[in-house]
C-alpha positions in Angstrom: 0.6 -0.2 -0.1 3.1 2.3 -0.1 2.4 3.7 -3.9 -1.1 4.8 -2.6 -1.2 8.4 0.0 -3.4 7.8 3.0 -5.0 11.0 4.0 -7.3 12.4 6.5 -9.7 15.1 7.8 -7.2 17.9 7.8 -5.6 17.1 4.1 -9.2 15.2 2.0 -10.0 19.3 0.7 -6.2 20.0 0.1 -5.4 16.5 -1.7 -9.3 15.9 -2.7 -11.0 19.0 -3.7 -8.5 21.9 -5.0 -6.7 19.7 -7.5 -6.6 19.7 -10.9 -7.3 15.9 -11.5 -9.7 13.3 -10.6 -9.4 11.9 -7.6 -10.3 8.3 -6.5 -10.8 8.3 -2.8 -10.9 4.7 -1.2 -13.4 4.7 2.1 -12.0 1.6 4.0 -10.8 0.7 7.6 -8.5 -2.1 8.6 -10.5 -4.5 9.9 -12.6 -4.5 6.5 -12.1 -7.6 5.1 -13.0 -6.7 2.0 -11.1 -3.4 1.4 -8.2 -6.1 1.6 -9.9 -8.1 -1.4 -10.1 -4.7 -2.7 -6.7 -3.4 -2.9 -4.5 -4.7 -5.1 -7.7 -3.4 -7.4 -6.7 -0.4 -6.0 -3.5 -0.8 -7.1 -3.7 -1.9 -10.2 -6.0 1.6 -11.0 -3.6 3.5 -9.8 -1.0 2.2 -11.5 -3.2 2.4 -15.3 -4.6 5.5 -15.1 -1.2 7.1 -13.4 -0.9 10.8 -14.8 -5.0 11.2 -15.4 -6.6 9.8 -11.4 -5.1 10.5 -8.0 -5.3 7.7 -5.7 -6.1 8.4 -1.7 -7.2 5.9 1.0 -9.2 7.3 4.2 -9.8 5.5 7.3 -13.1 6.0 7.7 -12.2 5.0 12.0 -9.7 8.0 11.7 -11.0 10.6 9.7 -14.8 9.7 10.7 -16.4 13.5 9.6 -15.0 13.2 6.3 -17.1 9.8 6.0 -20.4 11.2 7.2 -19.8 14.2 5.1 -19.9 12.4 2.7 -22.3 9.2 3.8 -19.8 6.5 3.5 -22.0 3.7 5.7 -20.0 1.1 5.0 -17.1 -0.2 3.6 -15.4 -0.3 1.1 -16.7 2.6 -0.7 -15.0 3.6 -3.7 -15.4 8.4 -4.2 -14.7 9.9 -8.0 -14.2 13.9 -7.3 -13.8 15.6 -10.4 -13.8 19.8 -10.2 -14.0 19.0 -6.3 -17.0 17.6 -6.7 -18.2 13.9 -5.8 -19.3 11.8 -9.1 -19.7 8.4 -9.1 -19.9 6.4 -5.8 -19.3 2.3 -6.1 -20.0 1.0 -2.5 -19.1 -2.7 -1.2 -16.5 -5.3 -3.4 -16.8 -4.8 -6.5 -15.0 -6.8 -10.1 -12.4 -4.4 -11.2 -14.5 -4.7 -14.9 -17.8 -3.3 -13.0 -15.1 -0.7 -11.3 -13.6 0.5 -14.2 -16.3 0.8 -16.7 -18.0 3.1 -13.9 -15.2 5.6 -13.5 -13.3 5.0 -17.1 -15.7 7.4 -19.0 -14.4 10.5 -16.4 -10.7 9.3 -16.5 -10.7 9.0 -20.6 -12.2 12.4 -20.8 -9.0 14.1 -19.4 
């Protein structure tokens, strides 16, 4: 997980809301089994979309305010932010193909 930075409530705005690139936020928790299953897929996407997409993680136990603000009720939840706004949300473990089909149009248009 070294290549995906973990952010918190203090860095959320600067890392997610104000940057020029789309940002995929992986809301997860250390105790979450499906989150661990999703980690390799998120790492692959970060690698494949490098330069087009920024990927960050948020531990909902360490940053509950952000999770509440964006109504993250279950983990894992992936949220795609474009121009500071949430555009897509994927909750629960999903296969890579489904994630790519939902997020790809935003990434490939950049």
